[in-house]
N, C-alpha and C positions, 0 to 999 in steps of 0.2 A: 127679444133679440128684434133690433131694429129692423125695418124694411129694407133698408141700405143694405145691412149685413146678409139678411136672408137671400137677397138677388146677388154678393156677390160669391155667397156659397153655393148657390145654384149655379153660376157660370162657372166657377172652379170645379164642381160636380162635373158636368158638361165637358169641359178642358180636358179634365184628370180621364175622364171616361174614352173622349177620342183619341188619348193617347194608349192606354192601357189595352183598348179593342183592336188597336192595330196589330198584324200578325208580326210578331219579332219571337226572340228567344224565349222571353218567360213565356210566350203562347206555346211555344214547343216542347218546352221543357215540361209544363203545365199537362199537357195531353200525353206525351210519354209516359211521364208519371200518373196520371189520372187511370191509367189502363190497370193496373192494380192497387191504387188506393185512392178510394173515395174522395176524403177529405185532403188528398193531395195538394189542390189550389189552397186550401185555408191556410195550410203549413207554410208554403211556398211564400203565399203573401206576409205571413208574418217574418220568415227569412228576407223578403223583399224590403221589409220595415226595419230589419234590423240594420240595414245599411241604410235604407233613406231617410231614417229619422235623425241620424248624426249628421247628416248632408244639408237637412233642413236647417236643424241648428247652425251649422257653419255659415250657412247662406244669410240667416238671421242677424247672427252676430257678425256679418261683415266680411265674412271670407269667401265670397263668392269670385272675388276679382282672382284670387290664388289658383282656383279652380280651372277658371277661363284662360288663364295666361296661356299661351302659344305651345312653349315646352311642354307644361302639364298635360294641354291636351293632346298633342302628339303623344305622349306614353301611353296617357289613357285609350286612346285609338289603337295603339300599337299591342301593349299588352291584353287588353280587353279582345282586340281581334284574333291573337292568338290561341286566348283560352277558348274562345267558343268555337276557333278553329278546332282545336283538341278534341271537344267534347263533341261535336259534330260529327267527327271521324269515329271517337268510341262509340257512339249511337249505330254508325253505319256497320261497325265491326259485331256487334250484338244484336244487329234487328233479326235475325234469323233465330236467335234462341227461342227455348218455350215462353209462352204466355207468361206473363208475371215476372218476369227476368227486371234485371236494373238498367238495361237498353243502355249502359255507357254511364248514367250520371250516378251521383252519390246516392247512397242505398237511403237518406233520410231526406224526407221532402223538405226540412226546414234548411237544412244544408244547401239541399239544390238551388233555394231560393236567393240564399247569400251568396252561393257562388254564381249563380246566375245573373243576378242583378250585381254583384261585384263587377263580374267581368263583360258587362255589357256597357261598350262606351255611348251609344244612346240616351243611356239613362241619364248621365251625368251631363250629356250637352242638352238633353231638354229641359233639364234642373236650370241651368245655367242660362237659358235663354226663352225658355218659356214657364218653367217654374218660378225663377226670380223675380218677374213681373207682378205674379201671383201672390208672392210672399210680402212683396213691398205693399201690394194693396191689402193684404191681410193686418198688415201692422198699424195701418189705419185704424183699425179697430182696437189696438191695443194687444197684449198677451191672451185676451179671451180668442181674437179673432185668430191669431196663428195659433192655437192649440184647437180651436174648431175647423180651420181649414186644413189642417195637419188630421184631423179626426176624419173629415169627408173625404178628401184623396185617398187616404188609405182604406177606408171603406169601398171607393169603387173599385180598387185593386182586389181586395179581398171578395167582394162580389162576383166580379169577373172570373177572378183565378176558380173561385169554387163552382161556380157555372161551368168552367170548363173542364175541370176535374169530375165533379158529378155526371154531367153528360158523357165524357168518354167512359166512365166505368161502368154506368147502366146502359150502353151499347155495346160493352165490349164482349157480349156472349155472341152477338151475330158478326163478330169479327173471323172470318177465316185465316190461316195462316198467311196468305196471298193480300188480304187487307190490312193485317198488322205490320207484314214487312212494306206495304206502301205507305203506310202512316209513319211509321218508325222514318222510313227512308225520306219521307217528306220533313218531316222534322229535325233528321241531322243535314239535310240540305240547308233548311233556313237557317239553321246555327252556322254552318259552314260559310254559307253566302253572305250572313251579317259579318262574320269573322273577316271573311276576305274584303268585304267593303270597307270595315274600319281599318283593317292595315292598309289598305290603298289610300284612304281619307286622310290618313297621317303626312302624307305625300303630296297631297294634291294643295 
């Protein structure tokens, strides 16, 4: 691996981590699912990748302009916003349930990753405006560059998500009913907040 490729992958890893570590819908869902599933983060990352890999391929093959068209962006914001809004209110509805309940999210963590990623408008916008330049940079190194970039980027998602779910799972025994309610309420409000923001952004 050349020094320039190594430097590019390092920069891609840093940029990827700054994106995935920001509080958002995926973080909230991972913490909520991590309460009852130690490896929820890994499965959520797999679900995330199921949505992400085809998007990377589409941008690589030149379909990025379609995703960035104003009409498509507006639809992504509205549909994604409403979906996050719905999930957030479901968590609020179930936040008082006994520990280990589903807290309003899909029972399967992999499906949760797919749903949360697919409904996260910021995910698509990030790939259009931040991810696309990274893919352009990876193209300079050929197919190997694209494959390694994809692997590095997804590894960052996997590492952070698993860190969150394991941390949540290991600390759950110290959670009182009040702590559980507070954490799940915060997760719900994050989803609702992003949902409202996405819907409003479609008209700004």
